[in-house]
C-alpha positions as CSV (number, residue, x, y, z in Angstrom):
1,M,121.0,43.0,-32.4
2,A,120.1,39.8,-30.5
3,A,122.5,40.4,-27.9
4,F,121.9,44.7,-27.6
5,A,118.0,43.9,-27.6
6,L,118.6,41.3,-24.9
7,R,120.6,43.9,-23.0
8,R,118.0,46.4,-23.2
9,V,115.0,44.0,-21.8
10,L,116.2,42.8,-19.1
11,L,117.8,47.1,-18.0
12,A,113.9,47.5,-18.9
13,A,113.1,44.8,-17.0
14,L,115.1,45.9,-14.0
15,V,113.7,49.2,-14.0
16,A,110.5,48.1,-14.0
17,I,110.7,45.8,-10.9
18,T,112.4,48.9,-9.4
19,V,109.6,50.9,-10.1
20,S,106.2,48.6,-9.3
21,A,108.9,48.9,-5.5
22,I,108.5,51.9,-5.3
23,A,105.0,51.3,-6.2
24,F,104.2,50.2,-2.8
25,G,105.8,51.7,-1.0
26,L,104.0,54.5,-2.0
27,L,101.7,53.1,0.5
28,Y,104.1,53.5,3.8
29,L,104.9,57.1,2.9
30,S,102.3,58.6,4.8
31,G,101.7,56.1,8.2
32,D,100.0,53.4,9.4
33,P,98.0,52.7,5.7
34,V,95.3,50.0,7.9
35,R,94.9,53.7,10.1
36,A,94.5,55.5,7.4
37,L,91.8,52.9,6.3
38,A,90.1,53.0,9.3
39,G,89.8,55.8,10.2
40,E,91.0,58.5,13.1
41,N,88.2,56.7,16.1
42,A,88.4,53.1,14.9
43,T,88.4,49.8,17.3
44,D,91.2,47.8,18.0
45,E,88.8,45.3,16.7
46,V,87.9,47.2,12.9
47,I,91.6,47.7,12.9
48,Q,92.8,44.6,13.2
49,R,89.5,43.3,11.0
50,L,90.9,45.1,8.3
51,S,94.6,44.7,9.0
52,Q,94.0,40.5,8.9
53,E,90.9,41.5,5.3
54,Y,94.3,43.4,3.6
55,G,97.2,41.2,4.6
56,F,99.1,44.0,7.0
57,D,99.5,41.8,9.4
58,R,102.3,40.2,7.1
59,P,105.6,41.2,6.7
60,I,106.4,43.8,4.2
61,G,108.4,41.6,1.6
62,E,105.5,38.8,2.1
63,Q,103.3,42.0,1.0
64,F,105.0,43.3,-1.6
65,L,105.2,39.9,-3.2
66,S,102.1,39.1,-3.6
67,W,101.4,42.0,-4.7
68,L,103.7,41.7,-7.5
69,G,102.7,39.1,-8.0
70,K,99.0,39.4,-8.5
71,A,99.6,43.0,-10.5
72,V,101.6,40.5,-13.0
73,T,98.6,39.1,-13.6
74,G,96.3,42.2,-13.7
75,D,95.3,41.8,-10.5
76,F,95.6,45.0,-8.3
77,G,92.2,44.3,-5.9
78,K,89.8,46.1,-5.2
79,S,89.2,50.5,-5.1
80,I,88.4,51.0,-1.7
81,Y,86.3,54.5,-2.4
82,F,84.3,53.0,-5.6
83,N,84.4,49.4,-4.4
84,T,84.9,48.3,-7.5
85,D,87.7,46.4,-9.2
86,V,91.1,48.7,-9.7
87,A,92.3,46.3,-13.2
88,E,89.0,47.4,-14.8
89,M,89.3,51.2,-13.7
90,I,92.3,51.5,-15.3
91,W,91.6,49.9,-18.4
92,D,88.1,51.3,-18.8
93,R,89.9,54.7,-18.9
94,L,93.6,54.4,-20.2
95,P,92.0,54.6,-23.8
96,I,91.2,58.4,-23.4
97,T,94.2,58.9,-21.9
98,M,96.0,57.1,-24.6
99,A,94.0,59.3,-27.5
100,L,95.0,62.8,-25.8
101,G,98.7,61.7,-25.2
102,V,99.0,60.4,-29.0
103,M,97.3,63.3,-30.2
104,A,99.4,65.4,-27.4
105,L,102.8,64.3,-29.1
106,G,101.6,64.2,-32.7
107,F,101.1,68.2,-32.2
108,A,104.2,68.7,-30.9
109,I,105.7,66.9,-33.3
110,C,104.4,68.8,-36.0
111,L,104.6,72.3,-34.6
112,S,107.5,71.9,-34.1
113,I,109.4,70.2,-37.3
114,P,108.7,72.6,-39.5
115,L,110.1,75.4,-36.8
116,G,113.1,73.1,-36.1
117,V,113.9,72.9,-39.8
118,L,114.0,76.4,-40.5
119,A,115.5,78.2,-38.0
120,A,118.0,75.6,-38.8
121,L,118.0,76.7,-42.9
122,R,118.3,80.4,-40.8
123,P,120.8,80.3,-38.5
124,N,120.8,83.1,-36.0
125,T,118.4,85.1,-38.4
126,F,114.9,86.6,-36.9
127,V,113.3,83.4,-38.9
128,D,115.2,81.4,-36.5
129,K,114.4,83.8,-33.2
130,A,110.5,83.8,-34.3
131,A,110.6,80.2,-33.8
132,L,112.9,79.8,-30.9
133,T,110.5,82.4,-29.8
134,I,107.4,80.8,-30.5
135,S,108.4,77.0,-29.0
136,L,109.6,79.2,-26.5
137,F,106.0,80.0,-25.1
138,G,104.7,76.9,-24.6
139,Q,107.5,76.6,-21.4
140,A,106.6,79.6,-20.4
141,L,103.2,79.6,-20.3
142,P,101.9,76.7,-17.8
143,N,99.7,73.8,-19.5
144,F,96.6,74.9,-17.6
145,W,96.7,78.6,-17.9
146,F,97.2,77.7,-22.0
147,A,94.1,75.4,-21.4
148,I,92.0,78.4,-19.5
149,L,93.5,80.7,-22.7
150,L,92.1,77.9,-25.1
151,I,89.4,77.3,-23.7
152,I,88.3,81.2,-23.6
153,L,89.5,81.7,-27.4
154,F,87.8,79.1,-29.0
155,G,85.3,77.5,-27.1
156,L,83.0,80.6,-25.8
157,T,84.3,83.4,-27.3
158,L,84.9,81.6,-31.2
159,R,82.7,78.6,-30.3
160,W,84.1,76.4,-32.5
161,L,85.4,74.0,-30.4
162,P,83.9,71.6,-27.6
163,I,85.4,73.1,-24.1
164,S,84.4,69.4,-21.9
165,G,84.0,66.0,-22.1
166,N,86.4,63.1,-24.3
167,S,82.7,61.7,-26.1
168,S,84.5,62.7,-29.4
169,F,87.3,63.2,-31.3
170,A,86.8,67.6,-31.5
171,H,87.0,67.0,-27.5
172,F,90.6,66.2,-27.9
173,I,92.1,68.9,-29.8
174,L,92.1,71.2,-27.0
175,P,93.2,69.9,-24.6
176,A,96.1,67.5,-27.5
177,V,96.9,70.8,-28.1
178,A,97.9,72.5,-24.6
179,L,99.6,69.4,-23.0
180,G,101.4,69.3,-26.6
181,Y,102.6,73.2,-26.2
182,Y,104.8,72.0,-23.5
183,A,106.4,69.4,-25.1
184,T,107.2,71.4,-28.6
185,P,110.7,73.7,-27.6
186,A,112.2,70.0,-26.1
187,F,111.7,68.9,-30.2
188,M,112.2,72.0,-31.1
189,R,115.5,72.5,-29.8
190,L,116.9,69.2,-31.2
191,I,115.4,69.8,-34.9
192,R,117.1,73.0,-35.2
193,A,120.8,71.2,-33.7
194,E,120.6,67.8,-36.1
195,M,119.8,69.8,-38.5
196,M,122.3,72.1,-38.8
197,D,124.5,69.1,-37.8
198,V,123.2,67.9,-41.0
199,L,123.3,70.5,-43.2
200,A,127.1,71.2,-43.1
201,S,128.4,67.3,-43.0
202,D,130.1,66.4,-45.9
203,Y,127.4,64.3,-47.8
204,I,125.3,67.0,-47.9
205,R,127.3,69.6,-49.8
206,T,128.5,66.9,-51.8
207,A,124.5,65.4,-53.2
208,R,124.4,69.7,-53.5
209,A,127.7,69.5,-56.3
210,K,126.0,66.2,-57.9
211,G,123.4,68.8,-58.6
212,L,120.5,67.3,-56.4
213,S,117.5,70.1,-56.0
214,T,117.1,71.8,-52.5
215,S,114.4,69.7,-51.7
216,S,115.7,66.5,-52.4
217,V,118.7,67.2,-50.0
218,L,116.8,69.3,-47.7
219,F,113.9,66.2,-47.0
220,K,115.7,62.9,-48.3
221,H,118.7,63.2,-47.1
222,A,119.2,66.1,-44.3
223,L,115.9,64.9,-42.3
224,R,115.9,61.2,-42.7
225,N,119.1,61.6,-40.7
226,A,118.1,65.1,-38.5
227,I,114.7,63.0,-37.8
228,I,116.5,59.5,-36.0
229,P,116.6,61.5,-32.2
230,V,113.3,62.7,-32.0
231,V,112.5,58.7,-31.9
232,S,113.6,58.8,-28.5
233,L,112.8,61.6,-27.4
234,A,109.3,60.8,-28.7
235,A,108.9,58.1,-26.7
236,V,110.1,60.0,-23.2
237,Q,107.7,63.0,-24.0
238,L,104.7,60.7,-24.8
239,G,106.1,59.3,-21.3
240,F,105.4,62.4,-19.6
241,M,102.3,63.6,-21.3
242,L,100.5,60.1,-20.4
243,G,101.2,60.8,-16.3
244,G,101.6,64.4,-16.6
245,S,97.8,64.9,-18.1
246,V,96.4,64.9,-14.3
247,I,95.4,68.8,-14.2
248,I,95.1,69.1,-18.1
249,E,92.0,66.4,-17.8
250,Q,90.5,68.4,-14.7
251,V,90.9,71.8,-16.6
252,F,89.2,69.4,-19.4
253,A,86.5,67.4,-17.7
254,I,88.1,63.8,-19.6
255,K,87.9,61.0,-17.9
256,G,90.9,59.7,-18.7
257,L,93.4,58.1,-15.7
258,G,94.5,62.1,-14.6
259,A,91.0,62.0,-13.1
260,L,90.9,58.9,-12.4
261,A,94.7,59.9,-9.8
262,W,92.7,62.5,-9.3
263,E,90.5,61.2,-7.6
264,S,92.2,58.9,-5.8
265,I,95.0,60.3,-4.3
266,S,92.7,63.7,-3.2
267,R,90.3,60.0,-1.0
268,S,93.4,57.8,-0.3
269,D,93.1,54.7,-2.5
270,Y,95.9,53.0,-2.1
271,P,95.2,50.0,-4.6
272,V,94.3,52.3,-7.0
273,V,97.5,54.9,-7.0
274,Q,100.3,52.1,-6.4
275,A,98.6,51.0,-10.0
276,L,97.6,54.0,-11.4
277,V,101.8,54.8,-10.0
278,L,103.4,51.0,-12.0
279,V,100.9,51.1,-15.1
280,I,102.0,54.5,-16.1
281,S,105.2,53.3,-15.1
282,V,105.3,50.3,-16.8
283,I,104.0,51.7,-20.4
284,Y,106.9,54.4,-20.3
285,V,109.5,52.3,-19.8
286,G,107.6,50.3,-22.8
287,L,108.4,53.1,-24.6
288,T,111.5,53.7,-23.7
289,L,112.8,50.4,-24.5
290,C,111.2,50.4,-28.4
291,A,112.4,53.9,-29.1
292,D,116.3,52.4,-28.4
293,L,115.1,49.2,-30.5
294,L,113.2,51.5,-33.0
295,N,116.6,53.4,-33.0
296,A,119.2,50.5,-33.4
297,A,117.2,49.2,-36.5
298,I,117.5,52.0,-38.0
299,D,121.4,53.4,-37.0
300,P,123.4,50.0,-36.7
301,R,126.0,52.3,-34.9
302,L,123.6,52.6,-32.1
303,R,124.2,49.2,-31.2
304,H,127.5,48.7,-30.8
305,G,128.0,51.8,-28.7
306,H,126.2,50.0,-25.9
């Protein structure tokens, strides 16, 4: 287990370094960053001053190492537009996006597990097709359109839930449903396939032959083993949700990382965009690493397959 964990940690570190290089490279995708900061009508003196102030006059390799060294310590510099410490802005908004992502993931899992189990118990029947249809709506509907439908129904018509802001738990319900419903088909299909394989295995037939109850066979033996791949998928989907919450946060006026990313991109606030890409990517890598280690702890066979 120690050797497996070490390999995974080294791989995660390599991926994180690669992502950091990509995040740093974002600064140069739109051309000369100094010219973008100074504006089209800036004089040569202003451009030279800004170049020295932000370190753009140094070799690009030196700039990257300097930026990476500061980023490791949590120093992402100052926002160009907001004139505020970037790290403080991110740490203030990160809990909001994390709460939204965790709630969305919880909704997706709670909806997809019953649908997947029902579909596996009744394959190629009306129940199976109905479960697949319900889950596939999550991918067929654009999440912003589904979010608007939720707002109209539960916020404006029924007036059950608030439709904007993030000041209470109730404010996160509709955005979490809109964000989590898109991930439901992936979970549902995985659980259905795993359950069908497990239910057809020899040890399940043995358990039934011993006279165990249906619920015991289903939940204690079958679902327990079928749920293992969901751990890895959950980590991946949570990373996607954290990085893909921009639209949902805009629709529901939630002041999280997604809203900050939108504001920073629209205003060419490069230090904030760089930091957001790096932080979200590192979180994604960390989640994937934790999922790999947890799966290896649950199923020892995975330690020898890599």
